[in-house]
C-alpha positions in Angstrom: 12.4 11.1 31.4 12.1 8.0 29.1 13.5 8.5 25.6 10.2 7.8 23.9 8.5 10.4 26.0 11.0 13.0 24.9 10.3 12.2 21.3 6.5 12.2 22.0 6.8 15.7 23.5 8.7 16.8 20.3 5.9 15.3 18.2 3.2 17.0 20.3 4.9 20.4 20.0 5.3 20.1 16.2 1.7 18.9 16.0 0.5 21.9 18.0 2.4 24.2 15.6 0.8 22.5 12.6 -2.7 22.8 14.1 -2.2 26.4 14.9 -1.1 27.3 11.4 -4.0 25.2 9.9 -6.6 26.9 12.1 -5.1 30.4 11.4 -5.1 30.0 7.7 -7.8 27.5 6.9 -10.3 29.8 5.1 -7.5 31.3 3.0 -6.6 27.9 1.6 -10.1 27.5 0.2 -9.9 31.1 -1.3 -6.7 30.4 -3.1 -7.8 27.0 -4.3 -11.1 28.3 -5.7 -9.3 31.1 -7.5 -7.2 28.6 -9.3 -9.6 25.7 -9.6 -8.8 22.7 -11.8 -10.9 19.9 -13.0 -9.3 17.5 -10.5 -10.0 19.7 -7.4 -12.4 17.9 -5.0 -15.5 19.7 -3.6 -15.0 21.5 -0.3 -16.6 18.8 1.8 -13.9 16.3 0.9 -11.3 18.4 2.8 -13.2 17.5 6.1 -11.0 14.4 6.1 -8.2 16.6 7.6 -10.2 16.7 10.8 -10.2 12.9 11.0 -6.5 12.8 10.2 -5.6 15.3 12.9 -7.7 13.6 15.6 -6.1 10.2 14.8 -2.6 11.7 14.8 -3.2 13.3 18.2 -4.3 9.9 19.6 -1.3 8.3 18.0 1.0 10.8 19.7 -0.6 10.3 23.1 -0.3 6.5 22.7 3.5 6.9 22.5 3.6 8.4 26.0 2.3 5.1 27.3 4.6 2.8 25.4 6.1 0.3 27.9 9.6 0.1 26.4 11.6 2.3 24.1 12.2 -0.5 21.6 8.5 -1.2 21.4 7.5 2.4 20.7 6.9 3.7 17.2 9.1 6.7 18.1 12.0 4.3 18.3 11.5 3.5 14.6 10.5 6.9 13.3 12.7 9.3 15.3 12.6 12.7 13.7 10.3 12.0 10.7 6.9 13.0 12.4 8.4 16.3 13.5 9.6 17.1 10.0 6.2 16.0 8.6 4.1 18.2 10.9 6.3 21.2 10.3 6.1 20.7 6.5 2.4 20.4 6.8 2.3 23.8 8.6 4.8 25.3 6.1 2.5 24.2 3.2 -0.3 26.2 4.7 1.9 29.3 4.9 3.2 29.1 1.3 -0.1 28.1 -0.3 -2.1 30.9 1.4 0.6 33.4 0.3 -0.1 32.0 -3.2 3.5 30.9 -3.7 2.1 27.9 -5.6 5.3 26.6 -7.1 6.9 26.6 -3.6 3.8 24.9 -2.2 4.2 22.1 -4.7 7.8 21.6 -3.5 6.7 21.6 0.1 3.8 19.2 -0.4 6.0 16.8 -2.4 8.5 16.9 0.5 5.5 16.2 2.8 4.5 13.2 0.7 8.1 11.9 0.8 8.1 12.0 4.6 4.9 10.1 4.7 6.3 7.5 2.4 9.3 7.1 4.6 7.2 6.7 7.8 4.8 4.4 6.1 7.5 2.1 4.8 9.2 2.1 8.2 6.0 1.1 9.9 5.4 -1.8 7.6 8.9 -3.3 7.8 8.0 -5.3 10.9 4.5 -6.3 9.9 1.0 -4.9 10.3 0.6 -2.6 13.3 -3.1 -1.7 13.1 -3.4 1.6 15.0 0.1 2.8 14.2 -0.7 2.5 10.5 -4.3 3.7 10.7 -3.7 7.5 10.9 -0.9 7.2 8.3 -2.7 5.1 5.8 -5.4 7.8 5.7 -2.9 10.7 5.8 -0.7 9.1 3.1 -3.5 8.4 0.7 -5.0 11.8 1.1 -1.7 13.7 0.6 -1.0 11.5 -2.5 -4.1 13.0 -4.1 -3.6 16.4 -2.6 -0.1 16.6 -4.2 -1.6 15.9 -7.6 -4.2 18.5 -7.1 -1.6 21.0 -6.0 0.4 20.4 -9.3 -2.8 21.0 -11.3 -3.4 24.2 -9.3 0.0 25.5 -10.3 -0.7 24.8 -14.0 -4.0 26.6 -13.9 -2.6 29.6 -12.1 0.1 29.9 -14.7 -2.5 29.6 -17.6 -0.8 26.4 -18.9 -3.4 25.0 -21.3 -1.4 22.1 -22.8 1.5 19.9 -21.9 3.0 17.6 -24.5 0.1 18.4 -26.7 -2.5 17.3 -24.1 -5.0 19.6 -22.5 -6.1 19.7 -18.8 -9.0 17.2 -19.4 -6.7 14.6 -21.0 -4.1 15.0 -18.2 -6.8 14.7 -15.6 -7.9 11.4 -16.9 -4.3 10.1 -17.2 -3.4 11.2 -13.7 -6.6 9.7 -12.2 -5.6 6.4 -13.8 -2.1 6.7 -12.4 -3.5 7.5 -8.9 -5.7 4.4 -9.1 -2.7 2.3 -10.0 -0.7 3.7 -7.1 -3.6 2.9 -4.8 -3.8 -0.7 -6.1 0.0 -1.2 -5.8 0.2 0.0 -2.2 -2.9 -2.0 -1.3 -1.4 -5.3 -2.5 2.3 -4.7 -1.8 1.8 -3.4 1.8 -1.4 -5.4 2.4 -3.2 -2.2 3.2 -7.0 -2.2 2.7 -7.5 1.3 4.0 -5.3 3.3 1.6 -7.3 2.4 -1.5 -10.6 3.2 0.3 -9.4 6.6 1.3 -8.6 7.5 -2.3 -12.2 6.9 -3.2 -13.2 9.8 -1.0 -11.5 12.5 -3.0 -12.6 10.8 -6.2 -16.2 11.3 -5.0 -15.3 14.9 -4.2 -13.9 15.4 -7.7 -17.0 14.0 -9.2 -19.3 16.2 -7.0 -17.3 19.4 -7.9 -16.7 19.0 -11.7 -16.5 15.4 -12.7 -20.2 15.2 -13.7 -19.5 17.9 -16.4 -17.0 15.6 -18.1 -18.0 12.2 -19.2 -14.4 10.9 -19.5 -13.6 12.0 -16.0 -16.8 10.5 -14.6 -16.1 7.1 -16.2 -12.5 7.2 -15.0 -13.6 8.0 -11.5 -16.2 5.2 -11.5 -13.9 2.5 -12.8 -11.1 3.7 -10.5 -13.4 3.6 -7.5 -14.6 0.1 -8.3 -11.1 -1.2 -8.7 -10.0 0.4 -5.5 -13.0 -0.9 -3.6 -12.4 -4.5 -4.9 -8.7 -4.2 -3.9 -9.6 -3.1 -0.4 -12.1 -6.1 -0.1 -9.5 -8.6 -1.4 -6.7 -7.3 0.8 -9.0 -7.1 3.9 -10.1 -10.7 3.5 -6.5 -11.8 3.1 -5.5 -10.0 6.2 -8.3 -11.6 8.2 -7.4 -15.1 7.0 -3.7 -14.5 7.9 
């Protein structure tokens, strides 16, 4: 059996475990999140992006089976990282639904780290459109999900202020930081999709609670415009090159 197919089978098994755990506990995730709802939590419909991510990841894994040579396969570059990522994804479901929220923050931070590792590895040799497609969406979404998870922990522990700032002030600050991260990744990695994906949870945040807070609404609007413009600029640059 070709080496890349062995890795692809490992990816597929880890992916199946992740999907099983997500399917088994999906409704409990919403229950826990709603019981500890923060201002920055997106509306329920925003989480439908997970379906898109999982479908694209499955196609990505199947594609590896048909790679012509080991050196040309993405498995050759990534090795064990997708397996760790998929298992961490499933582990997050377990700890979050058990309401071990501090542990869930650690797990999702580790999940984000594995995505950063894979994403940077994929971009070392230039732009690989479909290899990057699932992970641009996945990476962007988990970036915001990690932030939301941290806020969920503070709300669950009744933390009202940090460094003298309340939840609303920190929400605005973190949204600005998330926007800057989106812009940095867009221009540094020449990725037009990452900033576009961040706009999706921004819309979900506005739909859920942003409209109740003028400062949050303004931050979401300005951030979305900036991310959209970055995506357009980077997209045109990629087409020209």
